N, C-alpha and C positions, 0 to 999 in steps of 0.2 A: 340641470340634473342635481338631484339631492342624493345623499348617501346615508344609509343607516346600518343597523346590525341585521344581517339576514337570519331570521329565526324560523321561517317555514318556507320550504322551497316551492317554486312554481311561479308562473307569470300570470298576472291579472291585468285586465284592461277594462276600465269601466269609469263612469262618472263618480265624483266624490260625494260622500255624505259626511258632514262634520258632526261628531257627537259632542253636544254641549254638556260640559261637566262643571257647571257653576257650583261653587262651594255653597252649602246651605248657609243661609244668613243667620247669624247669631245676634238677636236683637238685644237681649239683656245679658250683661256679663256680671255685674255686681249684685250681691244679695246681702241681707242682714242676717245676724246670727239666729234670728227666729225662723228664718227660711231654710235652715240647713237640712232638717229632717225631711221637709217637703221636697227639696231638690234631690236629695238622695233617693227618695221614694220614686220620683219621676225618672231618675237615672235607671233604677232597678227595673221599672216597668218598660223603659225603652230598650234596655238590653234584652229583656225577656221577649219583647216583640221582635227584636232583630233575630233572636234565636228561632222564633217561630217562622219568620220569613225565610231564613236561610234553610231551615229544615224543609219547608215547603218547596223551595227552589231545588234543594237536593233531591227531593222525591220526584219532582217533575223531570229533572235531569236524568235520574236513574231510569225513569220510564221511557224517555225518548233517546237518550244517548248511552245509557249503560252505567253500571255501578262504579267503574273505575273513574270516569269523568266526574260523576257526582261526588266522589271522594275528595276532589279538590277543595270542595267547600268545607271539608273537615278542618282545614287550617284556620278558616274564619271562625268556625265554631270553637276551635281550641282557644283562640284569643278571647272569645266571650267567656269561656269557662276558666280562663287563667285568673286566679285570685289576685295576682300582682297587678293585672291590667285594671280590673274594676276597683280593686282596693286603692290604687293610687288615685283614681278619679274621685272616689269618696273622700279621700284624705285632702285633696285639693279643694273640694267644695267646703270642707269644714275649716281647713287652716287658712285658706286664702279668700274665703267668702266669695267664691265664683259660682255663677249659675252652672247647672248641670251641663249645658251645651258648651259653655266656655271651658269647663273642666275637661270634657271629652277632647276638645280641640287641643288644649295645652298638653295633656298627657299623650295623646296620639302623636302630636308633633315631636314630643321627646322620644317616643319609641321609634318613630319614622327616622328621626335624625340619627338615633343609635344604630339602626340597621343599615341606613344608607352610608354610614361612615366605615362600615366593615370592608375589609379587603376582598373577602370572598363574594363572587358575583351572586351565587345562590342566596347567600344571607342578605345581600343588599336588596335583592328583589322581593324579599319577604315584606319589605316596607309597603309594597303595593297591596298586600293582603290587609295590613293594618289600616291603610288609607281607605280601602273598600269598607271595612267594618266600621270605622269611625264615622264616615259619611252616612252610613245607614243609621247609626245610633242618633246622630245629630238630626237627620231628617225626621226620625221618629219623634224626637223631642220637640221639633218645631211643627209637627203635624203636616209637613209637606210631603206628599207622595211624589216619587220620581216617575215621570211619564215620558217614555222614549218611543217615538214612532219612526219606522223605517219605510222607505218606498217599496212598492210591490214589484220591483224590477232590479236587475243587477246593479250593484254599487260597491265601491271600495270605502271602507270606514276609515276616517281620519280623526284622531283624537290626541289630546295631550297624553293620556294613558288610557288603557282599557283594563278594567278590573276583571277578575275571573267571573264574577257574577254577571257583569255586563256582557262578557263573551258568551256565556251560556244562554243569554236571552236574545242573541242575534238571530235573525231569520236565516238559517243555514242555506236555504234554497236560493237566497238572493245575494248574500254577501260573497264577493269575489276575492277580496283581499283586505288586509288590515295594515295601516301605517300609523305609528305613534311617535310623539315627541320623546317620550321616556320609555324605559323598559329594556329588557335584554333577553338573551336566549334561554335563561332558566326561570323566567317569571312564569307563574301559573297560567297567565293569559297566552304566553308563547307556547307552552306545553299543550294547551287546549287547541291553539291554532294548528299545531303540527298534527295532533291526533284527529282533528276534524278535516285535515287536508286543505286548510285555507292558507294561501300564500301570505306571508307577513314580513314586514320590515319594522323594527322597533329602534328606539334610541336615535331618531333622525335629528332631533334638536328643534329649537324654537322656529327655525326658518321654515319648517314644514307648515306651520300655521300662517306664516307671512306669504308664502308663495303658492298656496292653493286655496281656492274658494269653492263654496258649495256648487256642485254641478259641473266643475271642471273635469275634463277627461284626464285620467292618470294611467300611466303604465307603471306597474309595480313588479319588480323582479326579486322575488323572495330568495333566489339563489345567490345573486350578487349583492343584494342590499341596495340596488339602485332604483331611483324613482324619477319619472319623467312627466312633470305636470304639463298639461296642454301641448302634447306632442304634435309635430307636423306630420303630414301625410306619409313621408318617407319612413319616419320612426314608427308610425303606427303599422305600416305594412311590414317592416322588418320584425317587429315584435309579434305581430299576428302570425307571421311565418314561424317564428321561434316557438310561440305557444303551441302551434299545430305540431311542430316537430317534437316538442316535449310530450304532447299527448300521445303521439305515436310511440315514443320511447317508453312512456308509462305503460302503454298497452303491452309493449314487448317485455318490459320487466314483469308485468302482471302475469304474462303468459309463462314466464320461467320461474314464477314465485315458488312453485312446488318442486322444481327440478333441483337436483343436488348440486352443491358447489363442487364440481368435478371437472378435471382437465379432460382434454380431448382423448388422452390415452388412459382415462379411467382412474386417475389418482384423486381421492376424495379428501377434502378438508371440511371444516365446519365454519359456518358464518353465524356469528352471534351479534347481539346488540348491547350497547351500554345503556343503562337505565338509571335516572336520577331519583325518580319518585314513583311509587306504585301506580299513580294515575296514568302512567304511560303504558301500562301492561296490555290493555285491550288493543291499542293501536299496534303495539309491537307484535303481539300474537298474530294479528290480522295481516301484518306486513310479510309474514312468512319466515321470520328469523328462526333459527334453530334453537334459540335459547338466549339467556343473558350471560354475557361474558364478564360483565362488571356491574354489580348492583351496589351503589354506595350507601351503606347502612347509616351513614351520618345524617341522612335526610331526617331521621327520626329525632335527632338530638338538636337540630340547628335553629329552629324558629320558636324557641321557648325558654323559659327561665328555670324550668325544673327538668331533671333527668327522667326519661321514660322508664317505667318499671318493667319487670319481666313480662307481665301479661300484655301490656301495650305493645311491646316489641314482638312478642309471640304472634299476636293478632295480625300485625303488619307483615311479618315474614310468611305467616300461614297464607295470607291473602295472595301474596305473590306466588307462593308455591302452588296453590290451587289453580291460579290463572294460567300457569305454564304447564301444569300436569306432569307428563313424563319428560318434558323438555328440561334440560339442565339450567339451573340458575346459580351463578357463582356470586355469593354474597361476601363482600369484603368487610371484615370487622372494622370497628370504628377507626376512621382515618382523619383525625383532626389535629390541630396545631398547624404550624406553617402559616398559610394564609387563611385558615379556617378556625375562627375563634368560637367557642361555645360559651354563651352567657351562663350556662348551668355548671361549667367547670371553671374554677377560679385559677386560671393558668397565668403565670407571670409573663409579662412582656419580655421578649428575648431579642438580643442584638442580631442573631442569625437564626430566625425561627425555622427556616427550612432545614437547617442542620441541627435543630434543637430537640426539645421535648415534644414529640409528636407521634401519631400513629401507634404502632405496636409498643413503643416505649412508654406511652401513657397507659395502655392496657395492662402491661406487665407491672407497672408501678402502682396501678390501682386495680388489683385483682378482684376486689369486690364488685367493681364496675364491669370488668371483663367477664366474670362468672355469670352475671345477670344476662349479658348479651349471649353468651354461649348456651346457657340453658334455653333461652328463647329460640335460638337458631336450631338447636337439637330437637326441641319439641316440634317446631314447624317442619322439620325434615321428614316427619311421619306423613306429611300431606302432599309431598311432591318430590322433586329431584333437586335437592339443594346441595351445594358444595360450599365449603368454608375456605376463605382465602385470607392470609395474614399479610398486612401491608408493611412496607419499609423494614423488612428483615435484613440486618447487616451481619449478624453473628449467628453461628450455629447454635450457641447457647440460648439465644432468644427464641429460636424456632422450637428447640426442645422444651423450653419452659412453657411456651404457649401450648404445645401439644400436651404437656403434662397437666396443665390446668384443664384442658379439654377432656383428658381422660378422667380426671377427678370429677368433672361435671357429669360425664357419662355414668360414672359409678353412683353418684348421687341419684340420678334419674332412674337407674335400674333399681336402686333400693326403694325408690318411691313408686316403682311399677309404672313409670311414665314411658310411653312409646316414643321411639326415635329411630332414625336410620342408623343401625349399628355399623354399616359400611360407608358412612358418609365420607366423601373424598376430601382431603386436606391439601391445600396448595399455598403458594406464597407469591407475592409480587416480586418480580425481578426489576428493580429500579435503582439499585445502588451498584456502582461498578465493582466494588469489592465482593459483593455477593455473586455477581455475574462471573467473576473470575474463579469463584469457588463453587461454581454450579455443580460440578461432579459430586461434591460432598453433600450439597443440599438435595440433589436428586435421589439420594438414598433415604431421605427422610419424609418426602411428600409424594403425592400422586400427580401433581401438575405444577407447572410454572405459568405465570402470566406476566409478560413483559410490559411494564408501564413506561412507554417511551417518553412521555411528557417530563417525568422526573429524571429518567435515565439520561436524557440529553442534558438536562440542567446540571446534574452531578458530574457527568463525564467531562463536559466542556467547561465547567465552572461558570456557567452563564445563568444569571437570574432570569427566568422566563417571564417575569413581570416587568423587567426593566427595558423600556422602549429604546434607550440609548445604545443597547448592545443586542438589539433584536436580530440584527443581521448575522450575529455569531451563532444563533440558535438554529440548528437544523438536524433533523434525524437522518439526513443523508451524509452526515460527517463520517468519514471512513472509520474512525475509532468507534463510533456508535454502531455502525454496521458490523464491525468485527465482534463487538460484545454480543450483539443479538445472535449472530451466527454461532458464537461459542456457546451461548446458553442453549440454543436449539440442539446443537450437536451433543452437548452434555446430557440433556434430558433424554435424548434417544439412546445414548449409551446406557443410561440408567433405567431404561424401560418405561419412561413416563412421557407425557406430551407437553407441548408448550403452546400457549396462546399469546396474543398481543392485544392489549386493550387501550392503547394510546391512539392519538390522532392518526398515526402512521397506518394503522390497520384499515382506516377508511379512505386512504389516499390511493386512488386507482393507479397512479404512477408507480407506487411502491408494490403493487400486488404481485407482479411476476417476480420481482426481486425477493420478496418474503416467501413466496411459494417455492422458489428455487433454493432458498436456504433451508427449507423443510418445515416451515411453520405449519402447525396442525390446526390452529383455530384463529380466525380473525374476528375481532369484536370492536365495532365502532358505532357511530350514529346510524340509526336504522335508515335514514334518508339516503345515505351514500352506499349502503351495502349492496343494493342491486347492481351498481356500476362495478363493484369489486367482483361480484359473482359473474358478471358479463366477461370481465377480464380473465377470470379463472377458467371459464368454460371455452375461452377462445385460444387457449394455449395448451402445450403439452408439458409434462413434468420435466422432460429432458431439455426442452427449450428454456424453461424457467431456470433450470439448474445452470445452464450455460450463461444465462443473464446474470445470475447471482455470482457465479465463479468469476466472471469478468469484472463485475462491479466491485468485488472485494479486492481486486488488484489496483484499483484507482486510488489516487492520493488526495484529491480535493473534493469538496462538496460540488463545485461547479462541474468537475469532470463526471461525477456520478449522475447529477441531474441531467447534464447534456446527453450522456449515454442513454439514460432511460427515456428522455424525450425523443431522441432520434429513433429509438426502437418503437415508441408509441405512434410515431407519424406514419 
């Protein structure tokens, strides 16, 4: 059995097809000074050809799979358009007397190494986009066309990695699953696999290539991340039954897709989804979610060397607003720092980055940056139902300052006769214990709270959630965390506002009845798990959920809480 990162749920059983991804051969590396202009011209032609190829693929993808999936190729085109990327290659040709192919390889390796060294998973996986683009440029320089053929029957694709453009060229009717040596849950290929409904496991490691051969039967479990090459008859039967059960469950979820998240006694809550990039919008709308509970605006800032201007941000937010129409989309203002570094922001390295200069602290210290984002968000609000959420608020003064800048921005737009939603709702993340304890005061200043349990657990228990040595101390079932969550929900209701939860806990079916009983108004998690949450909500009553929450809040240890909830679930 092999194990990787489960990135797209579902079971696939089929023979393997290995995708060969040989690096383009670079025959000539050194040039003379008299060749510089010619090599730079070849590079320019190759980049232009790559742009044409990607534009063509984007158009084909838009025609067959829709505009949101086609937009994934925008990141590739952005690299081609980035003057720092091409400029560095030209500089290497001139200063090191390297051929255009060798210069592309050297510069792309530097960029790939830079992105792969970053702590943030999303940023690390942007290296795949650069790898995809550079392979294309080098192939164009060498005149070698990439030719990939797939069988006209079901198969599971196995590869070192699979780039977004390769994923878009797969025969969707035949590919049953994807397994890769590299990659993770936020790579563009993973996002595409999820949106196309292809079970996928990534980041399996080199043993994937050693232990599977072309044509070998493979069981791939995209929910657990497990792979079983050359399974015996018993395993095949077991997983065939499991796959059939999943199919029945999917049909059941599909049947209740348009039903409300409502308890047996008629108490209604809202099920939303978290979204990392706009490319996921189509799949999320189709999945039946009621809106977006957390849209991380930092996606626009993270895979580039320059900051996005107001127009670029406006177009991105507008696209999401239009995609969801009347459904609400909560957009969190820039939340970087901590484990998310931006090449475009020259931030100092800090000893305790999670407690340092990050999120709203940066926005308030850089109001010129904040105003650009708020102008773009307000302008986009005229095209849908957007809500604005401020991250990592700890002090009332911070919230008031952020709101003041927002009001100044509204005044500017009115003076310019620019349309926006005058009643746009303002909310804040509840992820710092101090803010949670002061929730009554904050409730008078905003229209909603959204509890971010990932950071709330970290700060409440003083546990670095990235540190594997103390991972056993990290749990959102800790009694202190549960009491803070309950306190925030109660305070919001006393103040006449609502509370959502957008951390991993919202998508944990074991926690559903507990949160429901505490009075949570909105659950927002990964779209793939929300049907299970809805199933739990529709199978209980509010009174039953309240009894569950009341008892859980009297317990003293994580083990007691989890044991109690598990016994109830059985």
